TIBA-566711 format. One record per residue (C-alpha): x, y, z negated. Coordinates in steps of 0.05 Angstrom, whole numbers, padded with zeros to 5 digits. Each point is the difference from the previous one (the first is absolute). Layout:
TIBA-566711
@u = X; v = Y; w = Z;
...
end
This chain:
TIBA-566711
@u = -01271; v = 00994; w = -02362;
@u = -00053; v = 00056; w = -00012;
@u = -00068; v = -00032; w = -00020;
@u = -00035; v = 00069; w = 00001;
@u = -00041; v = 00029; w = -00060;
@u = -00017; v = -00055; w = -00049;
@u = 00040; v = -00048; w = 00038;
@u = -00017; v = -00073; w = 00010;
@u = 00064; v = -00030; w = -00010;
@u = 00008; v = -00056; w = -00054;
@u = 00036; v = 00045; w = -00045;
@u = -00048; v = 00053; w = 00003;
@u = -00052; v = -00051; w = -00010;
@u = 00036; v = -00028; w = -00065;
@u = 00004; v = 00074; w = -00024;
@u = -00077; v = 00007; w = 00007;
@u = -00011; v = -00066; w = -00040;
@u = 00048; v = 00023; w = -00052;
@u = -00037; v = 00069; w = -00006;
@u = -00064; v = -00035; w = -00007;
@u = 00022; v = -00049; w = -00055;
@u = 00020; v = 00061; w = -00039;
@u = -00064; v = 00036; w = 00014;
@u = 00035; v = 00057; w = 00033;
@u = -00052; v = 00044; w = 00038;
@u = 00009; v = 00014; w = 00073;
@u = -00028; v = 00064; w = 00035;
@u = -00062; v = -00008; w = 00037;
@u = 00001; v = -00005; w = 00073;
@u = -00051; v = 00030; w = 00049;
@u = -00060; v = -00046; w = 00019;
@u = 00024; v = -00018; w = 00070;
@u = 00077; v = -00006; w = -00022;
@u = -00025; v = -00044; w = -00057;
@u = -00039; v = -00047; w = 00046;
@u = 00060; v = -00005; w = 00046;
@u = 00047; v = -00014; w = -00056;
@u = -00047; v = -00052; w = -00023;
@u = -00002; v = -00033; w = 00068;
@u = 00067; v = -00005; w = 00006;
@u = 00016; v = -00032; w = -00068;
@u = -00055; v = -00050; w = 00011;
@u = 00023; v = -00013; w = 00069;
@u = 00070; v = -00017; w = -00034;
@u = -00038; v = -00043; w = -00046;
@u = -00034; v = -00039; w = 00057;
@u = 00065; v = -00010; w = 00036;
@u = 00029; v = -00026; w = -00064;
@u = -00057; v = -00051; w = -00004;
@u = 00003; v = -00024; w = 00066;
@u = 00065; v = 00015; w = 00032;
@u = 00043; v = -00036; w = -00055;
@u = -00040; v = -00063; w = 00007;
@u = 00009; v = 00004; w = 00077;
@u = 00069; v = 00005; w = -00014;
@u = 00001; v = -00061; w = -00041;
@u = -00054; v = -00039; w = 00043;
@u = 00049; v = -00025; w = 00054;
@u = 00044; v = -00033; w = -00054;
@u = -00061; v = -00027; w = -00036;
@u = -00026; v = -00031; w = 00060;
@u = 00063; v = -00029; w = 00017;
@u = 00009; v = -00031; w = -00074;
@u = -00070; v = -00023; w = -00016;
@u = -00032; v = -00003; w = 00070;
@u = -00067; v = 00017; w = 00030;
@u = -00037; v = -00057; w = -00037;
@u = 00024; v = 00023; w = -00070;
@u = -00011; v = 00070; w = 00017;
@u = -00071; v = -00016; w = 00015;
@u = -00009; v = -00033; w = -00067;
@u = 00031; v = 00068; w = -00033;
@u = -00053; v = 00040; w = 00047;
@u = -00055; v = -00041; w = -00025;
@u = 00014; v = 00007; w = -00070;
@u = 00008; v = 00077; w = 00004;
@u = -00069; v = 00004; w = 00035;
@u = -00027; v = -00035; w = -00056;
@u = 00029; v = 00044; w = -00049;
@u = -00018; v = 00063; w = 00038;
@u = -00073; v = -00013; w = -00021;
@u = 00023; v = 00002; w = -00070;
@u = 00039; v = 00067; w = 00009;
@u = -00063; v = 00030; w = 00032;
@u = -00040; v = -00019; w = -00063;
@u = 00052; v = 00035; w = -00046;
@u = 00005; v = 00059; w = 00050;
@u = -00076; v = 00005; w = -00006;
@u = -00022; v = 00069; w = 00023;
@u = 00052; v = 00040; w = -00034;
@u = 00044; v = 00014; w = 00053;
@u = -00052; v = 00048; w = 00022;
@u = -00045; v = 00018; w = -00058;
@u = 00054; v = 00007; w = -00050;
@u = 00042; v = 00038; w = 00047;
@u = -00062; v = 00047; w = 00016;
@u = -00009; v = 00008; w = -00078;
@u = 00075; v = 00019; w = -00013;
@u = -00002; v = 00048; w = 00058;
@u = -00062; v = 00039; w = -00027;
@u = 00025; v = -00003; w = -00071;
@u = 00074; v = 00007; w = 00005;
@u = 00008; v = 00066; w = -00030;
@u = -00024; v = -00029; w = -00065;
@u = 00045; v = -00048; w = -00033;
@u = -00042; v = -00026; w = -00052;
@u = -00051; v = -00020; w = 00055;
@u = 00052; v = -00029; w = 00045;
@u = 00025; v = -00042; w = -00059;
@u = -00071; v = -00025; w = -00011;
@u = -00014; v = -00021; w = 00072;
@u = 00072; v = -00032; w = 00005;
@u = -00007; v = -00046; w = -00062;
@u = -00071; v = -00019; w = 00010;
@u = 00022; v = -00025; w = 00072;
@u = 00061; v = -00036; w = -00026;
@u = -00035; v = -00036; w = -00052;
@u = -00054; v = -00015; w = 00055;
@u = 00054; v = -00028; w = 00042;
@u = 00028; v = -00043; w = -00055;
@u = -00066; v = -00035; w = -00011;
@u = -00006; v = -00015; w = 00077;
@u = 00071; v = -00030; w = 00002;
@u = -00024; v = -00051; w = -00060;
@u = -00062; v = -00012; w = 00044;
@u = 00044; v = -00011; w = 00063;
@u = 00044; v = -00051; w = -00039;
@u = -00059; v = -00039; w = -00022;
@u = -00026; v = -00005; w = 00076;
@u = 00071; v = -00022; w = 00024;
@u = 00005; v = -00053; w = -00049;
@u = -00068; v = -00031; w = 00007;
@u = 00009; v = 00003; w = 00084;
@u = 00071; v = -00030; w = -00006;
@u = -00017; v = -00057; w = -00048;
@u = -00070; v = -00021; w = 00024;
@u = -00005; v = 00012; w = 00082;
@u = 00033; v = -00060; w = 00034;
@u = 00066; v = 00019; w = 00039;
@u = 00023; v = 00056; w = -00044;
@u = 00028; v = -00035; w = -00065;
@u = 00060; v = -00029; w = 00042;
@u = 00027; v = 00070; w = 00010;
@u = -00018; v = 00029; w = -00065;
@u = 00062; v = 00031; w = -00017;
@u = -00003; v = 00039; w = 00065;
@u = -00068; v = 00033; w = -00020;
@u = 00020; v = 00015; w = -00065;
@u = 00066; v = 00033; w = 00023;
@u = -00038; v = 00042; w = 00049;
@u = -00049; v = 00023; w = -00055;
@u = 00058; v = 00040; w = -00033;
@u = -00018; v = 00052; w = 00051;
@u = -00072; v = 00012; w = -00034;
@u = 00025; v = 00028; w = -00069;
@u = 00052; v = 00034; w = 00039;
@u = -00046; v = 00039; w = 00046;
@u = -00044; v = 00016; w = -00063;
@u = 00050; v = 00032; w = -00036;
@u = 00020; v = 00049; w = 00060;
@u = -00047; v = 00061; w = -00009;
@u = 00007; v = 00019; w = 00073;
@u = -00069; v = 00034; w = -00009;
@u = 00029; v = 00046; w = -00052;
@u = 00053; v = 00024; w = 00044;
@u = -00043; v = 00005; w = 00057;
@u = -00052; v = 00044; w = -00043;
@u = 00058; v = 00049; w = -00023;
@u = 00026; v = 00001; w = 00070;
@u = 00067; v = -00021; w = -00016;
@u = 00017; v = -00062; w = 00035;
@u = 00079; v = 00003; w = -00001;
@u = 00007; v = -00043; w = -00061;
@u = -00041; v = -00055; w = 00040;
@u = 00045; v = 00005; w = 00055;
@u = 00062; v = -00007; w = -00042;
@u = -00026; v = -00060; w = -00043;
@u = -00032; v = -00034; w = 00061;
@u = 00073; v = 00007; w = 00030;
@u = 00032; v = -00034; w = -00058;
@u = -00051; v = -00055; w = 00000;
@u = 00009; v = -00015; w = 00071;
@u = 00075; v = 00002; w = 00001;
@u = 00003; v = -00046; w = -00067;
@u = -00046; v = -00047; w = 00040;
@u = 00046; v = -00001; w = 00059;
@u = 00065; v = -00007; w = -00036;
@u = -00031; v = -00055; w = -00046;
@u = -00027; v = -00037; w = 00059;
@u = 00072; v = -00004; w = 00032;
@u = 00032; v = -00021; w = -00065;
@u = -00046; v = -00055; w = -00023;
@u = -00038; v = -00029; w = 00063;
@u = 00052; v = -00044; w = 00035;
@u = -00036; v = -00067; w = 00012;
@u = -00068; v = -00012; w = 00029;
@u = -00032; v = -00031; w = -00064;
@u = 00014; v = 00066; w = -00033;
@u = -00061; v = 00029; w = 00036;
@u = -00032; v = -00008; w = -00066;
@u = 00043; v = 00059; w = -00029;
@u = -00016; v = 00048; w = 00052;
@u = -00064; v = 00030; w = -00033;
@u = 00036; v = -00009; w = -00069;
@u = 00053; v = 00053; w = 00027;
@u = -00054; v = 00041; w = 00024;
@u = -00040; v = 00003; w = -00067;
@u = 00069; v = 00014; w = -00038;
@u = 00003; v = 00067; w = 00038;
@u = -00072; v = 00019; w = -00002;
@u = -00004; v = -00006; w = -00072;
@u = 00063; v = 00043; w = -00013;
@u = -00024; v = 00055; w = 00046;
@u = -00069; v = -00005; w = -00034;
@u = 00025; v = 00005; w = -00065;
@u = 00044; v = 00058; w = 00013;
@u = -00057; v = 00038; w = 00038;
@u = -00046; v = -00009; w = -00059;
@u = 00051; v = 00030; w = -00049;
@u = 00017; v = 00059; w = 00051;
@u = -00075; v = 00011; w = -00001;
@u = -00009; v = 00005; w = -00072;
@u = 00058; v = 00045; w = -00008;
@u = -00027; v = 00048; w = 00054;
@u = -00070; v = 00004; w = -00033;
@u = 00033; v = 00024; w = -00066;
@u = -00062; v = -00008; w = -00041;
@u = 00020; v = -00061; w = -00036;
@u = -00031; v = -00071; w = 00004;
@u = -00072; v = 00000; w = -00010;
@u = -00040; v = -00068; w = -00017;
@u = -00063; v = 00007; w = 00042;
@u = -00068; v = -00019; w = -00027;
@u = -00040; v = -00056; w = 00035;
@u = -00051; v = 00042; w = 00031;
@u = 00054; v = 00041; w = 00030;
@u = 00030; v = -00064; w = 00031;
@u = -00069; v = -00023; w = 00025;
@u = -00010; v = 00070; w = 00029;
@u = 00062; v = -00014; w = 00047;
@u = -00026; v = -00065; w = 00019;
@u = -00067; v = 00034; w = 00014;
@u = 00031; v = 00058; w = 00041;
@u = 00045; v = -00047; w = 00042;
@u = -00054; v = -00056; w = 00016;
@u = -00023; v = 00023; w = 00069;
@u = 00071; v = 00013; w = 00022;
@u = 00024; v = -00063; w = -00029;
@u = -00055; v = -00039; w = 00038;
@u = 00026; v = 00031; w = 00067;
@u = 00069; v = -00008; w = -00019;
@u = -00010; v = -00072; w = -00018;
@u = -00035; v = -00009; w = 00067;
@u = 00061; v = 00032; w = 00040;
@u = 00057; v = -00035; w = -00035;
@u = -00043; v = -00065; w = -00003;
@u = -00005; v = 00006; w = 00074;
@u = 00072; v = 00014; w = 00010;
@u = 00023; v = -00061; w = -00045;
@u = -00051; v = -00041; w = 00029;
@u = 00029; v = 00001; w = 00068;
@u = 00058; v = -00032; w = -00021;
@u = -00034; v = -00043; w = -00052;
@u = -00048; v = -00028; w = 00054;
@u = 00061; v = -00013; w = 00049;
@u = 00035; v = -00040; w = -00058;
@u = -00063; v = -00040; w = -00013;
@u = -00012; v = -00025; w = 00075;
@u = 00068; v = 00005; w = 00026;
@u = 00071; v = -00032; w = -00013;
@u = 00046; v = 00037; w = -00047;
@u = 00047; v = 00021; w = 00062;
@u = -00059; v = 00032; w = 00034;
@u = -00018; v = 00039; w = -00063;
@u = 00070; v = 00020; w = -00010;
@u = 00001; v = 00029; w = 00075;
@u = -00071; v = 00034; w = -00010;
@u = 00026; v = 00029; w = -00066;
@u = 00061; v = 00029; w = 00036;
@u = -00049; v = 00035; w = 00048;
@u = -00043; v = 00028; w = -00057;
@u = 00066; v = 00024; w = -00036;
@u = 00022; v = 00038; w = 00069;
@u = -00067; v = 00031; w = 00003;
@u = 00002; v = 00020; w = -00075;
@u = 00065; v = 00035; w = 00015;
@u = -00029; v = 00039; w = 00055;
@u = -00061; v = 00017; w = -00037;
@u = 00031; v = 00015; w = -00067;
@u = 00058; v = 00043; w = 00022;
@u = -00043; v = 00055; w = 00022;
@u = -00075; v = -00006; w = -00020;
@u = 00004; v = -00023; w = -00072;
@u = 00046; v = 00058; w = -00021;
@u = -00045; v = 00050; w = 00041;
@u = -00063; v = -00028; w = -00038;
@u = 00032; v = 00004; w = -00065;
@u = 00027; v = 00070; w = 00009;
@u = -00059; v = 00033; w = 00031;
@u = -00054; v = -00036; w = -00044;
@u = 00010; v = 00045; w = -00062;
@u = 00013; v = 00063; w = 00040;
@u = -00068; v = -00012; w = 00038;
@u = -00037; v = -00014; w = -00066;
@u = 00028; v = 00063; w = -00028;
@u = -00015; v = 00044; w = 00060;
@u = -00072; v = -00034; w = 00004;
@u = -00019; v = 00030; w = -00067;
@u = 00016; v = 00069; w = 00028;
@u = -00027; v = -00007; w = 00075;
@u = -00031; v = -00062; w = 00030;
@u = 00004; v = 00024; w = 00069;
@u = 00073; v = 00019; w = -00004;
@u = 00019; v = -00068; w = -00031;
@u = -00038; v = -00036; w = 00054;
@u = 00031; v = 00041; w = 00048;
@u = 00071; v = -00016; w = -00021;
@u = -00017; v = -00077; w = -00001;
@u = -00029; v = 00004; w = 00073;
@u = 00060; v = 00036; w = 00028;
@u = 00049; v = -00051; w = -00033;
@u = -00046; v = -00060; w = 00024;
@u = 00008; v = 00026; w = 00072;
@u = 00076; v = 00002; w = -00007;
@u = 00003; v = -00071; w = -00034;
@u = -00039; v = -00031; w = 00057;
@u = 00037; v = 00031; w = 00054;
@u = 00069; v = -00020; w = -00032;
@u = -00021; v = -00073; w = -00012;
@u = -00021; v = -00006; w = 00069;
@u = 00064; v = 00016; w = 00025;
@u = 00042; v = -00041; w = -00054;
@u = -00046; v = -00059; w = 00012;
@u = 00017; v = -00003; w = 00077;
@u = 00074; v = 00001; w = -00017;
@u = -00013; v = -00055; w = -00055;
@u = -00041; v = -00044; w = 00049;
@u = 00055; v = 00001; w = 00050;
@u = 00056; v = -00018; w = -00042;
@u = -00036; v = -00052; w = -00041;
@u = 00037; v = -00063; w = 00021;
@u = 00067; v = 00039; w = -00014;
@u = -00019; v = 00017; w = -00067;
@u = -00020; v = -00068; w = -00022;
@u = 00064; v = -00029; w = 00032;
@u = 00042; v = 00054; w = -00039;
@u = -00035; v = -00016; w = -00068;
@u = -00006; v = -00074; w = 00004;
@u = 00059; v = -00016; w = 00038;
@u = -00038; v = -00041; w = 00053;
@u = -00060; v = 00016; w = 00043;
@u = -00066; v = -00015; w = -00022;
@u = -00057; v = 00008; w = 00045;
@u = -00048; v = -00016; w = -00058;
@u = 00027; v = 00063; w = -00036;
@u = 00010; v = 00047; w = 00062;
@u = -00077; v = -00017; w = 00021;
@u = -00027; v = 00009; w = -00071;
@u = 00038; v = 00067; w = -00005;
@u = -00025; v = 00027; w = 00064;
@u = -00078; v = -00018; w = -00021;
@u = 00014; v = 00030; w = -00066;
@u = 00028; v = 00070; w = 00029;
@u = -00064; v = 00007; w = 00036;
@u = -00038; v = -00004; w = -00066;
@u = 00049; v = 00046; w = -00034;
@u = -00011; v = 00054; w = 00057;
@u = -00076; v = -00001; w = -00013;
@u = 00006; v = -00002; w = -00074;
@u = 00047; v = 00061; w = -00003;
@u = -00049; v = 00036; w = 00048;
@u = -00048; v = 00002; w = -00056;
@u = 00041; v = -00008; w = -00065;
@u = -00002; v = 00073; w = -00020;
@u = -00071; v = 00012; w = 00016;
@u = -00021; v = -00064; w = -00038;
@u = 00042; v = 00020; w = -00064;
@u = -00033; v = 00066; w = 00003;
@u = -00066; v = -00026; w = -00021;
@u = 00039; v = -00011; w = -00072;
@u = 00021; v = 00073; w = 00002;
@u = -00080; v = 00021; w = 00013;
@u = -00018; v = -00046; w = -00061;
@u = -00039; v = -00051; w = 00053;
@u = 00032; v = -00058; w = -00037;
@u = -00060; v = -00044; w = 00008;
@u = -00003; v = 00014; w = 00074;
@u = 00075; v = -00016; w = 00006;
@u = -00008; v = -00064; w = -00038;
@u = -00058; v = -00022; w = 00046;
@u = 00038; v = 00012; w = 00062;
@u = 00069; v = -00028; w = -00023;
@u = -00034; v = -00061; w = -00036;
@u = -00050; v = -00015; w = 00063;
@u = 00061; v = 00002; w = 00048;
@u = 00049; v = -00042; w = -00044;
@u = -00054; v = -00050; w = -00011;
@u = -00012; v = -00008; w = 00070;
@u = 00078; v = -00008; w = 00010;
@u = 00005; v = -00051; w = -00048;
@u = -00051; v = -00039; w = 00028;
@u = 00032; v = 00009; w = 00069;
@u = 00067; v = -00019; w = -00029;
@u = -00020; v = -00062; w = -00027;
@u = -00041; v = -00018; w = 00060;
@u = 00054; v = 00019; w = 00047;
@u = 00054; v = -00032; w = -00033;
@u = -00040; v = -00065; w = -00001;
@u = -00020; v = 00003; w = 00069;
@u = 00065; v = 00036; w = 00034;
@u = 00050; v = -00007; w = -00057;
@u = 00040; v = 00069; w = -00008;
@u = -00031; v = 00034; w = 00061;
@u = -00067; v = 00004; w = -00033;
@u = 00018; v = 00042; w = -00061;
@u = 00046; v = 00047; w = 00042;
@u = -00058; v = 00009; w = 00048;
@u = -00048; v = 00015; w = -00057;
@u = 00041; v = 00064; w = -00019;
@u = -00020; v = 00031; w = 00068;
@u = -00074; v = -00013; w = -00010;
@u = -00002; v = 00024; w = -00069;
@u = 00033; v = 00071; w = 00013;
@u = -00042; v = 00011; w = 00057;
@u = -00061; v = -00008; w = -00043;
@u = 00034; v = 00043; w = -00055;
@u = 00003; v = 00058; w = 00047;
@u = -00071; v = -00003; w = 00021;
@u = -00023; v = -00001; w = -00071;
@u = 00042; v = 00057; w = -00028;
@u = -00015; v = 00044; w = 00056;
@u = -00074; v = -00014; w = -00010;
@u = 00008; v = 00020; w = -00076;
@u = 00027; v = 00067; w = 00021;
@u = -00054; v = 00013; w = 00048;
@u = -00055; v = -00018; w = -00054;
@u = 00035; v = 00041; w = -00054;
@u = 00032; v = 00059; w = 00033;
@u = -00007; v = 00050; w = -00060;
@u = 00018; v = -00053; w = -00055;
@u = 00068; v = -00013; w = 00037;
@u = 00011; v = 00075; w = 00019;
@u = -00009; v = -00014; w = 00077;
@u = -00052; v = 00054; w = -00007;
@u = 00010; v = 00067; w = -00045;
@u = -00068; v = 00005; w = -00027;
@u = 00019; v = -00024; w = -00066;
@u = 00060; v = 00045; w = -00007;
@u = -00048; v = 00058; w = 00011;
@u = -00042; v = -00021; w = -00057;
@u = 00054; v = -00019; w = -00049;
end
């Protein structure tokens, strides 16, 4: 089959990975073509991350059941806080720094190793936090192997320098390693998970794949930089922490809110209800991540580079994409809303009104969030990190409170409905910032004229 220029067959992706390991240079693509190429590469990564687990999910639910799946989801929600801690704000700030210095290998190497050392410190802190929670909070100790096996994804994610590949706008290696990671997880799941009590080993299987992919990604990145290993000074590591602080606060709030929804349901509802709600979150995550996460990651470095040359042009590109995204998601959500019960039955092997209703409520929130997502991200491009942090932190803290309160009062319906309220508030706040800062964000061309 012809895959077109720079084809996306698995064989072509392996070839890209081989060339990357060898440090073989690739011809530069024009700006628009590069963004499109990266979008499809990251889309392939999101498909691997979500579709492979969805292939295995019907088997997993039949073997371990909704209740044990709920325990797994609860542990993953807890460990997600620690993944966010180790990600810090580097996925945006380090990406921006790499994008702006990528023509200077020495500077790129300094940025790379200072970020990696910072992440290593955060992994150690995360392990201490998990051990303290598991062995001091009542109710956690009886499932301590489950939490420790789940923790393996933390060092694996810390090793994988997604931010580096985003900064140099070459995401095909991420796509290949992500594909291998999810394929390995799926195969090991079918091989080793045969009985309900083996639910403990599901997160262990996942952690193995994440760690292997992370280590491979780090090696490839070092080879691509080609400037040798640099041991960063302590002040350089601290500078990375300082630069990423505001983005970390906002990201912690966002991920904390997303994880809290499952965590809150797990605290106040039976494991089977938690499992059903987690299935709805997984389905929503597939719908969101397949298109929006790759677009965000692919367009961010391009907008950041364009913003340096023309604020107005960068803003115009963002606004046009935002309109297209909004219209597309309204259409997609209407279809998904209609077929929700069928999707749940297809994945779970049986109908679940709980999962179907939660999925429909979450879809409304996803549409509202996607109607604002590029506009909100553009605040980072414009250097309004503090404003971005305040908006996201505010809406996420409200969402966390609504999740716990809603889960206590209305079980799984409360956290699902909180998404709608939070995203509606986010739209109002982001639009207000653009109106108050038209020159800074590029909505008005006065700054360009004086540049």
